[in-house]
N, C-alpha and C positions, 0 to 999 in steps of 0.2 A: 213193850211197844212192838207193833207189827211192822215188818219191813216189806215193801211192795216194789217189784220191778215193773215199771210201766213199759209196755210194748208199744212202740210207735213205728211209723214208716221209716224213721231215722233211728237206727240202733244206738247211735251216740247219744241222742236225747234221752232214750230209755236208760242208758247207763248213768248219765248225769243225774237223772231223777233218783235212781237207785242209790247213788253215792250221797246225794243230799240227805236221803233218809238214813243212811248209815251214819252220816255226820251228826244228825240230830240225835240218833240213838246213843252214839258214843258220848256225845256231849252230856246226855242225860245221865251217863255213868261217870262223867268227870274226865273224859279223854278227848275233848273237842279238837285239840291240836292235831292229833294223829288223824282224825277224821277229815279235817280240813286239808291235810297233806294228800290224803287219798283222792279227795275231790279234785285238787289241783292237778294231780297226776293223770286222772281220766280226761280232764279238759285239755291238757297239753297233748295227750296221745291222739285226741280226735281233731287236733288243729291242723294237721298236715294237709295242704291244699291238694286237691285231686289232680290239678293240672300238671304237677311235677311227677306223677307216678308213671312208670314206664308203660308204653303202649304194648298191650299184651300180645298182639298179633305180629309184632315186629321182631324178627329173629336176630337182627343185626345188633352187635354190641356197640358199634359206632357207625355213624352215617357220614360218608364223605361226598361232598358236593363240589363240582368244578364250575367256575365262572369263566367267561371269556375275558381276556385282557384288552378291553375295548374302551377304557376310560382313563382319566388321570389316576396314576397309581395311589396317590393319597386318598382320593375319594373311594377307590376300590377297597382299600384297607379298612376304611370305616364301614363300608357295606358288608365286607367279609365278617367283621366282628359282630355286626348287628344280626346277620343271618345265622351265624353260629349260635348266638344267644337265643334267637327265636326258635330254632329247631331243637336245641337242647331242652328248652322249656316245654315245647310242644310234644316231643317224642319221649322225654324222660330219660334220655341217654346222651352221651357226648356226640356232638356234631362238629365236623371239621370242614371248613371251606377252603379250597385251594384255587389258585389262579395260575394255571399253566401258561406257557408262552404262546401256545398255538392250539387250535382245535384238534390237530393231529394227536397231541398229547392226551387230550380228553378222550378221543376215540380209543387210544391204546389202553387208557385206564378202564374204560368200559369193557374192553376185550379181556383184560387180565384180572379184573375184579378189584382193582385198587380204587376205582371210582364208582359210586353207586348212582349218582345223578349228575348230569351235565347239561349246562345251558348252551344250546347249539343253534346255529342258523339252520334253515330248512335244507340247504345244500349239504351241510355236515350231517344232518339227520338222514338224508338219502344214502350217504356213504355208510353210516352206522347200520342202516337197515340192510343194505346190500351185503354187509359183512356179518349180518345176523348177531350183532353185539348189543343192540339197543332198540327200544320202542319209545314212541311218544307217550309221555306221562301226562303232560298238559301243554297247551299251546296258548300263545298270546291272543287275546280278543280286545279289539279297540272299542272306543266309546260308541261308534256307530254300529257295533255288533259284528263287524267283519273280522276275520282272522287273516287278513292280508293288508298290506300297506304299499306305499309308493317308494320308488327309487328316484333319486335326484341326481342330475348333473349340476354341480355348483361351480360358479366362477366368481372372480372379484367383481365388486359392484360396478367398477368403471370399465369392465371388459366390453369390447365392441360387439360381441356375439349375440345373435338373436335365437339361434337354435343349434342343436348338436351338429347339423350339417355344415355350419360355419367353422367347425373345428378341423376341417380337412388339413392335414399336414402340420398340425399343432401337437405339442406334447401334452399328454393327459395322464392322470393317476387313477388307477383302480384300487379299491380298498384292500383287496388281497386276491389271491388266486382261487380262493374258496368262498368268497363272499357272495351271498345271494343278491343283495341289493347293490353291492359294489362291484359286481362283475357279471354274474349270470344273466340277470334281467337286462342290464344296459347293453350287453353284447347281443342278446336276442333282439332287443329293440333296434339296434343298428342293422341287423340282418333284415328285419321286417320292413325297415325303411329303404332297403336296397343300397345301403352305404357300404356293406361288406358282403362277401360271398358266402356260399354254403360251407366253405372251409373254416369260417370264423376268423380269418386272418385280419385282425384289427390294424396291423401295421400297414396293410394295403391302403387304408384310409387315413390314419393318423401320421404315417411316415415311419420309416425304419429307425429304430432306436428311440422312438417317442412314447413308448409305453412304460409306465412304472407301476409295479405291484407292491402295495404297502403291507403292513402287518395289522391293519385295522383302519377304521374311518379317520381317526385323527391324523395318522401318518400320511394319508392321501391328501387331506385338506391342507396340512402343513406344507406340502409341495406347492400347492396353489398360492398360499400366502407368501411363500418364499420366492415366488416367481419362477420356480422350476417346472411348473405345469400350468397350462391354461385352464384346465377344468379337472374336477374330481368326481368320480361316481361313488355315491354314498347313500345311506338311508335318509329318508325325509326328516327323521327326528334329530339328525346331526345339526341341521340348520334351524328347524322349527322349534325345537325344545331346548331348554337349558339343561343339557345332559352331558354332552361330550366336549363342547367348546366354551371358551370364556365369552362374555358379552362383547368384549372388544373384537375377538376373532369373528364372531357371527356378524358383527356390524360391518365387516369388510367384505361380506359375501352376499351373493344373491342366487336364486334358483334360475338356471338356464332352461331346464326342461325336466319333466317328470315322466316316468314309465312304470309299468307294473301290469298286473298285481304281483306283489312279492309275498309268498306265504310267510306268516309270522314266525318268529323264533320259537323254539320249543324247549321244554325241560325233558331230556331223555333219561330213561331209566335202563340200567344194564339188563340184558336179556336173561342173565343167569339167576336173577332173583325170582322167588316163587310169588304166586298171586297174592298171598297174604301180605308179604312185604310190600309189593307194589301198591296194593290198596291202602296200606297204612301210610306210605310215603305220599301218595296222591292226596289223601285226606289232610295230611299235615300241611302240605304246600297250599292246598285250596283255602286254608284258614288265612292265608295272606290277603284274600279278597275281603275279609272283614274290615269294616271302616277303621278300626283302631290300628290295623296293620297296613292299610292301603299306601301310606307314604313310603314305607320300606319297600313294599312290592313294586311301586312305580320306579323307585331308584334302581332297583335290581333288574326288573324285567319290563318296565315301561307300561305294561298293560295288565288287564285282568288275566288270570290263568284259568283255562277251561279245557275240558275233554274235547277231543276232535276225532273224526274218522281219519285214520292215518293215510289211507289211500287217497282220499279226496283232498286232504290238506297238501300233499306233496305233488299232486298231479300237474299243477302249472309249471313245474320245473323240468318235465321230461325233455322237451325240445331244447330248452336252454342249456341243460347239462350236456346233452349230446353235442351241441355247438361248441361249448367250452372245451370239451374233451378233444374235439378236432383242432381247436385253436391252439391249445397248449401242447399238442404233439409236434407242432412246427418248430 
């Protein structure tokens, strides 16, 4: 009996056909059991899914990603595990997601090589760029196609204020000293409205001792809910989306005023990685835009992730950052 190896576009199919012929031939000689075993071995060897194979162009043995601590810790733990599983599957090698206490820690990790990717505000990205420790890998794009969003001043629903001008002499909370939507853009808006001077001194308007700087959006909002501040400067999605606050908390708040544009958050990649690694990581994260991964992407990053021109994306922050620098020196 002749044995024939069928050559196809899929080598595994050709091998299977070949082993079927072997099985038939051996069965003809009374050894079908051994032939069937060989056939099973070939089928098993060809069953490994291609998606778990390591990405050839990625030199990293493990990928470390840092997220910002801007949500409920329990929710962040769930998202950390989900992102680790996604990246491990996509890249074919271990992925570790860490949640440092501050953006400053993420920047240090990018600088010393212990963090490969970091989720940063546009303000933090400006700092990373100035230190030459990171570049924008991908940035957030909203449903309307913009890569920018709005900052809000939020107050309690029953607060008597109609605009930020009514907050003169009142205690307020900024999200943090590095937040783009929770400090930089609101402070720039105050200057443009003529409520503060070129020195950026917000106490001259709100009153001495009336400024609070939090460690994230939630900490600022909690000051308002507790009655320790009359208003908080945060991102629009803290109030509008079911992301950071409980339904009960959101139900107690309203928007006082919006300002912007605020350049969207970015995923930064450390500058010491070569182009092949950068490309492999960009392609992996871009897969989060696929419909089957969109729910995880939105929990982690709120928006689609797209490439942007770094200069153009960060340009709106130039004046605001200079104003904040003057303000924080006082």
